[in-house]
C-alpha positions in Angstrom: 61.9 -30.7 -97.6 60.5 -28.8 -94.6 62.8 -28.6 -91.6 62.3 -31.4 -89.1 60.8 -30.3 -85.8 60.3 -32.0 -82.5 57.4 -34.4 -82.7 56.4 -34.1 -79.1 53.4 -32.5 -77.3 53.6 -28.8 -76.5 54.2 -29.6 -72.8 57.3 -31.6 -73.7 59.0 -29.1 -75.9 61.3 -27.7 -73.2 62.4 -31.2 -72.3 63.2 -31.8 -76.0 65.4 -28.7 -76.5 68.4 -31.1 -76.7 67.3 -32.3 -80.1 67.7 -30.1 -83.1 65.5 -32.2 -85.3 62.9 -34.6 -84.0 59.6 -34.9 -85.8 57.3 -36.6 -88.4 55.5 -39.8 -87.7 55.5 -43.0 -89.4 54.3 -46.5 -88.5 56.1 -49.2 -86.8 55.4 -52.8 -85.9 52.0 -53.9 -84.9 50.3 -57.0 -86.1 53.2 -59.2 -84.9 54.4 -57.1 -82.1 53.6 -57.4 -78.5 51.3 -54.4 -78.3 49.1 -55.3 -81.2 45.6 -56.4 -80.2 42.3 -57.0 -82.0 41.0 -53.7 -80.5 44.2 -51.8 -81.6 45.1 -53.2 -85.0 48.5 -52.3 -86.5 48.7 -49.0 -88.4 49.9 -49.2 -92.0 50.7 -45.9 -93.7 49.1 -45.0 -96.9 51.2 -43.7 -99.8 52.6 -40.3 -99.0 52.9 -38.9 -95.5 52.8 -41.2 -92.4 50.9 -40.7 -89.2 52.7 -39.1 -86.3 52.4 -39.4 -82.6 53.9 -37.7 -79.6 56.4 -40.2 -78.1 55.2 -39.4 -74.6 51.7 -40.8 -75.7 53.4 -44.0 -76.6 55.2 -44.5 -73.3 58.6 -43.0 -74.3 60.7 -40.5 -72.3 60.9 -37.5 -74.7 64.1 -36.2 -73.2 65.8 -39.6 -73.4 64.7 -39.9 -77.0 65.9 -36.4 -77.8 69.3 -37.3 -76.3 69.4 -40.5 -78.5 68.7 -38.4 -81.6 71.3 -35.8 -80.6 73.8 -38.7 -80.3 72.9 -39.9 -83.8 73.3 -36.5 -85.3 76.7 -36.2 -83.8 78.0 -39.4 -85.3 78.4 -38.7 -89.0 80.5 -40.9 -91.2 84.0 -39.8 -92.2 83.3 -40.7 -95.8 83.7 -37.6 -98.0 80.5 -35.8 -99.0 81.5 -36.2 -102.7 82.2 -40.0 -102.2 85.6 -39.4 -103.9 87.0 -42.4 -102.0 84.8 -44.9 -103.8 87.4 -46.5 -106.1 90.1 -46.5 -103.4 87.8 -48.4 -101.1 86.0 -50.7 -103.5 87.9 -50.8 -106.8 87.2 -49.8 -110.3 83.7 -48.5 -110.8 81.2 -50.1 -113.2 78.3 -47.8 -112.7 77.2 -44.3 -111.8 77.8 -42.5 -108.5 76.2 -39.4 -107.1 78.3 -36.3 -106.9 77.2 -35.6 -103.4 75.7 -37.6 -100.5 73.4 -36.3 -97.7 74.5 -35.7 -94.2 73.6 -38.2 -91.5 69.8 -38.6 -91.2 67.2 -41.1 -90.1 63.8 -41.9 -88.7 62.5 -43.8 -85.6 59.3 -45.7 -85.9 57.8 -47.0 -82.6 54.4 -48.8 -82.1 53.4 -47.9 -85.6 54.2 -44.2 -85.6 57.2 -42.0 -86.3 58.4 -40.5 -83.1 61.6 -39.0 -84.4 63.2 -37.7 -87.6 66.4 -35.9 -88.2 68.4 -34.7 -91.2 67.3 -34.7 -94.8 65.4 -37.9 -94.9 64.0 -37.2 -98.4 67.5 -37.2 -100.0 67.8 -40.1 -102.5 71.2 -41.7 -101.9 72.9 -45.1 -102.6 72.1 -47.5 -99.7 74.9 -49.9 -100.6 74.4 -53.5 -99.3 70.9 -52.8 -98.0 70.1 -53.8 -101.6 71.1 -57.4 -100.7 68.2 -57.6 -98.3 66.0 -56.3 -101.0 67.2 -59.0 -103.4 66.2 -61.5 -100.6 62.8 -59.9 -100.7 62.5 -60.4 -104.5 63.5 -64.1 -104.0 60.7 -64.3 -101.4 58.3 -63.2 -104.2 59.7 -65.9 -106.4 59.1 -68.5 -103.7 55.6 -67.1 -103.1 54.8 -67.5 -106.8 56.2 -71.0 -107.1 59.0 -69.9 -109.4 61.8 -71.3 -107.2 62.4 -73.6 -104.2 65.2 -72.3 -102.1 66.7 -75.8 -101.7 66.9 -76.5 -105.5 70.0 -76.0 -107.6 69.8 -72.7 -109.5 70.7 -74.7 -112.6 67.3 -76.4 -112.4 65.6 -73.2 -113.6 68.4 -71.0 -115.0 70.2 -72.1 -118.1 72.4 -69.3 -119.3 75.8 -70.9 -118.9 76.4 -69.4 -115.4 75.9 -72.8 -113.8 77.2 -75.1 -116.5 80.5 -75.9 -114.8 80.3 -79.0 -112.6 81.2 -76.9 -109.5 78.6 -74.3 -110.1 75.9 -76.8 -111.0 75.5 -77.7 -107.3 74.8 -74.1 -106.2 71.4 -73.7 -104.7 69.2 -70.6 -104.2 69.6 -71.0 -100.5 73.4 -71.0 -100.7 73.2 -67.8 -102.7 70.9 -66.2 -100.1 73.3 -67.2 -97.3 76.4 -66.2 -99.2 77.7 -69.8 -99.0 77.4 -70.6 -102.7 81.1 -70.5 -103.6 80.0 -69.8 -107.2 83.1 -69.4 -109.3 83.5 -67.2 -112.4 83.4 -63.7 -113.7 80.5 -61.3 -114.1 80.4 -57.8 -115.4 84.2 -57.7 -115.4 84.6 -58.7 -111.7 85.9 -62.2 -110.8 84.5 -64.0 -107.8 88.0 -64.4 -106.3 88.3 -60.7 -105.5 92.0 -60.8 -106.3 93.6 -57.5 -107.5 93.8 -54.1 -105.9 92.7 -52.1 -109.0 89.5 -54.2 -109.4 88.7 -54.5 -105.7 90.4 -51.7 -103.8 90.7 -52.3 -100.1 88.3 -55.1 -100.4 90.7 -57.3 -102.3 91.2 -60.9 -101.0 94.1 -63.2 -100.8 94.1 -66.3 -103.1 92.5 -69.4 -101.5 91.2 -72.7 -102.6 87.6 -72.8 -103.6 85.4 -74.9 -101.4 82.3 -77.0 -102.1 79.0 -75.0 -102.4 77.3 -74.8 -99.0 80.4 -75.4 -96.9 81.9 -71.9 -96.6 80.6 -68.4 -96.0 82.1 -65.4 -97.8 80.7 -61.9 -98.2 81.1 -61.6 -102.0 79.3 -59.1 -104.3 80.2 -60.9 -107.5 78.3 -63.9 -106.3 75.4 -61.8 -105.1 75.3 -60.1 -108.5 75.1 -63.6 -110.1 72.2 -64.3 -107.8 70.5 -61.1 -109.0 71.0 -62.1 -112.6 69.5 -65.5 -111.9 66.4 -63.8 -110.4 66.0 -61.8 -113.6 66.2 -65.1 -115.6 63.5 -66.7 -113.4 61.1 -63.8 -113.7 61.9 -62.9 -117.3 61.6 -59.4 -116.0 64.0 -56.8 -114.7 64.4 -57.1 -110.9 63.6 -53.4 -110.2 60.3 -53.9 -112.0 59.4 -56.9 -109.9 60.4 -55.1 -106.8 58.3 -52.1 -107.6 55.2 -54.0 -108.7 55.2 -56.7 -106.1 56.7 -55.0 -103.1 57.2 -51.2 -103.2 53.9 -50.2 -104.8 51.9 -52.4 -102.4 53.6 -50.9 -99.3 53.0 -47.3 -100.6 56.6 -46.4 -101.3 57.5 -43.3 -103.3 58.5 -43.1 -106.9 61.8 -41.5 -106.1 63.9 -44.6 -105.6 65.8 -46.3 -108.4 67.9 -49.4 -108.7 70.8 -48.3 -111.0 72.5 -51.0 -113.1 76.2 -51.0 -114.1 77.0 -49.6 -117.5 77.7 -53.1 -118.8 75.1 -55.2 -116.9 72.5 -55.7 -119.6 71.3 -59.0 -121.0 68.9 -60.0 -123.7 65.6 -61.7 -122.7 63.1 -62.6 -125.4 64.7 -60.2 -127.8 64.7 -57.3 -125.3 67.6 -55.7 -123.4 67.1 -55.8 -119.7 69.3 -54.3 -116.9 70.6 -56.7 -114.3 71.1 -54.9 -111.0 73.6 -55.4 -108.2 73.3 -56.2 -104.5 75.1 -53.0 -103.5 77.0 -49.9 -104.6 80.5 -51.4 -104.2 81.2 -50.7 -107.9 78.7 -47.9 -108.4 75.0 -48.1 -109.2 72.9 -50.0 -106.8 69.8 -49.0 -104.9 69.3 -45.2 -104.5 66.5 -44.5 -102.1 65.4 -42.2 -99.3 65.1 -42.9 -95.6 61.3 -43.1 -95.7 61.2 -45.8 -98.3 63.8 -47.7 -96.4 61.6 -47.5 -93.3 58.6 -48.9 -95.2 60.8 -51.8 -96.3 61.9 -52.5 -92.8 58.3 -52.2 -91.6 57.3 -54.9 -94.0 59.8 -57.3 -92.6 58.8 -56.3 -89.0 55.4 -57.5 -89.9 56.7 -60.9 -91.3 56.0 -59.9 -94.9 52.5 -58.8 -94.3 51.2 -55.3 -95.2 47.7 -54.4 -94.1 46.5 -57.9 -94.4 48.2 -58.7 -97.7 50.9 -61.4 -97.4 53.5 -60.0 -99.7 56.1 -62.6 -98.6 55.3 -66.0 -97.2 55.6 -65.9 -93.4 57.5 -69.2 -93.5 60.0 -67.7 -95.9 60.6 -64.7 -93.6 61.2 -67.1 -90.7 63.8 -69.0 -92.7 65.4 -65.7 -93.8 65.9 -64.7 -90.2 67.4 -68.0 -89.2 71.2 -68.2 -89.0 73.1 -70.0 -91.7 75.5 -72.8 -90.8 78.7 -71.1 -91.6 77.9 -67.4 -91.6 78.7 -64.7 -88.9 75.1 -64.8 -87.6 73.7 -64.3 -91.1 70.4 -65.2 -92.7 69.1 -64.7 -96.2 71.1 -61.6 -96.9 70.1 -60.1 -93.5 72.3 -59.6 -90.5 71.0 -61.3 -87.4 71.7 -60.9 -83.7 71.1 -64.4 -82.2 74.6 -64.3 -80.7 74.3 -60.7 -79.6 77.4 -59.7 -81.5 76.2 -57.9 -84.7 73.9 -55.5 -82.8 75.4 -55.4 -79.2 72.9 -54.7 -76.5 69.9 -55.5 -78.6 67.6 -58.5 -78.3 68.6 -61.8 -80.0 65.5 -61.4 -82.3 66.7 -58.1 -83.7 68.0 -58.0 -87.3 69.3 -55.5 -89.7 70.1 -54.6 -93.3 73.5 -53.0 -93.3 75.1 -50.9 -96.0 78.5 -49.3 -96.3 78.6 -45.7 -95.2 76.8 -46.6 -92.9 73.3 -46.9 -94.3 71.2 -49.2 -92.0 67.8 -50.5 -91.2 67.5 -52.0 -87.7 64.4 -53.9 -86.7 63.5 -55.0 -83.2 60.3 -57.0 -83.1 60.4 -57.2 -79.3 60.2 -53.4 -79.2 57.9 -52.9 -82.1 60.7 -50.7 -83.5 62.2 -49.8 -86.9 65.1 -47.5 -87.1 66.7 -46.1 -90.3 70.1 -44.4 -89.7 72.2 -43.3 -92.6 75.7 -42.0 -93.2 76.9 -42.6 -89.6 80.0 -43.8 -87.8 80.0 -46.8 -85.5 77.6 -49.7 -85.1 73.9 -49.1 -85.7 73.1 -50.6 -82.3 74.7 -47.6 -80.6 71.8 -45.4 -81.6 69.1 -48.2 -81.4 70.0 -49.1 -77.8 69.7 -45.4 -76.8 66.2 -45.3 -78.4 65.2 -48.5 -76.6 66.4 -47.0 -73.3 63.8 -44.2 -73.8 61.0 -46.7 -73.8 59.3 -46.6 -70.4 56.3 -48.9 -71.0 
């Protein structure tokens, strides 16, 4: 990809000498953001390149934005470039891993346009648990199409043995979405109890009594993977195909992303072998994607599931998804929220994020008409986002 250059007017170049890579332009919030008006409708990018604007034209301080970008570039994760720590951190792999990751990179989208870009934003990398928010999006499509109701037990529509036990029979779609399902069992060789260092690495858990579905929050990839398999059953179609046809193609995403299954996560549906995908890259595989497609995904959620007038996700579902669960740590439908100001310190209570190990993050601030993608960084995503927000002058 071409080298990222400052995306600022000629008169501002001197002020931006701090930044080694600002540039490109992409869209941010609009239709549902404060600045959107009938005379200035929100911009939605076509497939391919996104429109760009000088941040000064949008009321940003170019030097402050450049300093924020410089900060982000200086905060690369300590995870090795070859990701050789994968099994030590997460346990025995079940799927493929890349041999090399990109360096830290990202994009800043403000008022519908890209005002900053840095690093190799076209590099297709695992995005880890950002895939969970993408599964929540596929569930939103299922709700839209009347395939599921979030309050129903999954067993009402899925009959593959996974919910046959009396305990699991009570698990609802909403409980899966909020990680409060307490689903119990084994899937793809990983048990829901997360016991065992070899299987779960540093993520292993201590034994505990299982609780009633809906009464306890636990971040648990085995249960999320069960949720993903249940979505496959409901659609009778591989989840990546649904995601591409119903979400990514309509929002103009590239064809470079791929949702990689585990080597053993295949099931038969109507006589056909289909891959069941995961909600992360904890055990390999997962969503492999570049920063631009992540930004489009975040932009869709900024616009409450609407893309250029097409309601891809029901607005009511998006509102529910961004409402805190009863027992979670400010957690919605597989999205991290900030209603208590703790997950994204210094950002508005309405901000929310898709967060992946590494770190690979999408941060959305509706109050600021802002979407930020920041990948392979150290620290909290808000450390960069708050610096970008401080550059907004009007």
